[in-house]
C-alpha positions, 0 to 999 in steps of 0.5 A, spaced: 360 096 120 353 093 123 353 099 127 354 104 122 348 100 118 343 100 124 344 108 125 341 109 119 335 105 120 329 109 121 323 107 125 318 108 118 323 103 115 320 097 118 313 099 115 316 097 108 317 090 110 322 088 105 324 082 109 317 079 108 317 072 104 313 075 098 318 077 092 321 083 094 326 084 088 326 091 086 324 094 093 331 096 095 328 103 094 323 102 099 327 102 105 334 102 103 337 102 110 333 095 112 335 092 105 343 094 107 342 091 114 339 085 111 344 085 105 350 085 110 347 080 114 347 075 108 354 077 106 357 075 113 353 068 112 356 067 105 363 069 107 363 064 113 360 058 109 365 060 103 371 060 108 369 054 111 367 049 105 369 054 099 376 051 097 375 044 095 383 043 096 382 044 104 382 038 108 377 036 114 383 039 119 384 045 115 376 046 115 376 045 122 381 050 124 377 055 120 370 053 123 374 054 130 376 061 128 369 063 126 367 060 133 372 065 136 370 071 132 362 069 134 365 069 141 368 076 140 361 079 137 358 076 143 362 080 148 361 086 143 354 085 143 354 085 136 348 080 135 347 081 128 354 078 126 354 073 132 347 071 129 350 071 122 356 067 124 352 062 128 347 061 122 352 060 117 355 054 122 349 051 123 347 051 115 346 044 112 352 045 108 357 046 114 353 041 119 353 035 114 361 036 114 362 030 119 369 029 118 370 037 119 366 037 126 370 031 128 376 035 127 374 041 131 377 041 138 372 039 144 372 045 147 371 049 141 365 045 140 362 046 147 363 054 146 359 053 139 353 050 143 353 055 148 353 060 143 347 057 140 344 056 146 345 063 149 343 066 142 337 063 142 335 065 149 337 072 147 333 072 141 327 070 145 329 075 151 329 081 146 322 078 143 319 078 150 321 085 151 318 088 144 312 084 146 312 087 153 313 094 150 308 094 145 303 092 150 305 097 155 304 102 149 297 100 148 295 100 155 297 107 155 294 109 149 289 104 146 
């Protein structure tokens, strides 16, 4: 789903900046492809959070199994280089509502907690690397054509 959304993004769509902190309700028409990718990202986050803590009848152990499942899905996303869904899952698992659930995290297997920590560390490194590549690319373009 992410690939199909990203294939529709055009370079000029980034100029509309619908993700800016200003109130952007009603701006969906400015860059529909960007809006669709942001909406999809938010839905993935919401899905992860809801499945982890949305059912009040779940025990801490039940929630821990769901968290472990999402850690495994995140690992698969990493292998597929699906950085958008990977980041959405990690963001959701790091959300305050899930992080506050200490009973749940105590039930998550140690190896899965370590996988999660490694995924977060790698995700942060990857995002930094992508940012540096972008900055380098911009500077190279400016040097060639100021």
